[in-house]
N, C-alpha and C positions, 0 to 999 in steps of 0.2 A: 812632181818631183822627187827622188830618192837623195837626200842629201845626208850625209855623215858628218858629225862633230870635224871630222878634219878638212874634207872640203869646205865645211861654212870658214872656220877657222882662216884656212888657206886663201881662199877668196875676201876675206874682208882684208888680208892684211895683204895681199894689192892691192887692193882700194886706197888703203891707208900708206903704202909707200910707192901709189902709182907716182913715175916721174914723166910729167908733160914736155910734150916735145918739142924743141923749139919753134920760132915762129915760122908760120904758115900759111898758108895763101886762107882767107874766110870766105864761105860762101856764104850767102843766105839762099833757105831752102826749105821747101815747104814738104812737110811732112805730116801723114795722115796714121795715127794711133790711137788705140783705144783709150776713155779718158784715163784709164788704168795708166797707162804706161807714159802719156802726158804726165799726170801727177808723179808716176817715177822717176821719172827725167827730173822734173823739180825738186823734187825729194833728195834724190843722188846730190845735187850741185849742192844744198843746201847741206846735207853731209857733210861733203869734201870742203865746202868754205870754198867754192872754184866756181868759173865762170861755167855754160851748159854746154859749150865747146868742148869745156877739158871731161865733163861727163860722157860724154862720146867716145871719147879716148879711151876711158876706161871701158867703154863696154865692149872693145874687142878684146884687149887682155881679159875680159871676166869671160869672154866667149869661147880663150884659146882655153883658161881654166875647166871649165864649163863641158865641152868638145871635148877632154882628156877622158871625161866619165860617162859619157851622153854621146854615143855613136848614131843615132837617129833625133837632132835635134827640132826636127819636124813638129815633132810629137808636144811640143811646149808652145805652137802656137797656136793661138786662138782664131780659126779660119772665120767662124760667123759672128763677128761682133759690128755694132757702131763704132765706124771709126771719124776722128774729129782731125780738121785740116790747120795744122797751125806752122808760123813759119821760124825756123831756128839759124842759130848762126853755127853752122859747123865748119871745119878744116876739111881741104879740098882733097888732102890724101886719108883722112880719116875716111872722107864719106868714099872713096875708091874703093877700102881696105873694105870697109861694109858693103856697100856693093857687089864685092867680090865673093866675102862667105855668103852672102844670102845666096848668090847662085850657085854657088857648090852647094849648099845645101835643098836648091829647089824649092825656096822661098822667097814669095816678094820682099823687097828691100823692107819697108817699111813696116810688117809685119814681125820680119827677124829683130829689128830694133827694138819695138814693144816688147817682145817676149824676153829678150835678155833683161832690158830695162828693169821689168815686173820682176824677173827672177833672181837678178843683183839686190833689189829693193828688199825679198822678200829673205833674201838670206843675211844683208845688212842689218836690217829690224831683229830677224832670230838671234844675231851674235848680240846686238843692244842689248835684245830682251832678258838673251842667259846674265848679260854683267851687271845690268841692273838687278834680279833677283840674288845673284852671288854676295852685291854689295849692299841689299836688303838685309839678306841675313849676318852678313859679315857685322852690320852695324845692329842690327836688335840683338841678334843671339850671342857676340862676342863683346865688341868694344862697349857698348850704352852699361851692361853687367858689369864690365871690366871699372870700366867709369864710377858706378855707384860704389863699389867698394873699393876702388883706391882713392876715394871722398872719405869711408869709413875709416881709414888709416890714417889720412891727412886731420880727422879729428883727434884720432889717440894720439899720433903725434907731439900734435898742438897741445892736447893738455899734461904728456908726458913732458914734453922739452920747452913750450912756451911757441909763442905766436913769432919771436924775433929769433928763434933755433934757425942757423941756416941749414939745417936736417930739413924740417918746416918749410923754410923758402926753397929751398933746390926741387922738394917734394912736388910743391904746389907750381913749379914751372912743368913737370911731367904731367899735372892735370891740367895745365892750361893748354897743352900740345894733343892731350884727348879731346879735350874738348873742342878746340879749333877742329881736330880729322872728324869728331861725331857732325861740325857742323857742314865740313867741306863735301859729306858723304850724303848727307840731307838736302843740298843743295843741288849734287848729282841725281837725286833719286827723284827732286820735287821741278828743276826746271834744266835736268842734263849740264848742267855747269861742270867742266873737265874739273877733276880732282888732280892738283898738282901734285907733284913727286915731293 
């Protein structure tokens, strides 16, 4: 699949901003996906911090975005792959919309959902990887060297003005904020903990 930076950004933003529909009737539905498809549904649900039923709603929105760029969606469907049956809870209206979109594309419903879930996960992971790399570079190429330089300035100020001088105290506060920022970015890189604004 050919994706450009704009498409990736647009898809992930839609994924983050998705407004979940009002209460609708939930159904238990058994679907046949590839192992990758089942894993994609679980990971997307975890990324959203929402229930799996909500993830299926996001898939419809994702298809609408991807459908604008790809006229023949059937090219993304893996036709010869081993499938696994699993029961999911999904909204009745969502299942109807998915079934309708699959028919429109001439693809079996379950293969259609499988393909969209895998594509959305790839896009989300690609965006996360790009963000991770940018934060890594910012930490090691800019923030940490600045922190080391600022510590040197703090020592010079202490020598010149003394430890109890208000200028030294206020400068020390700046260093504490830089240290906290460095630690927050490090937590994000190692554990995925969001960086507070």
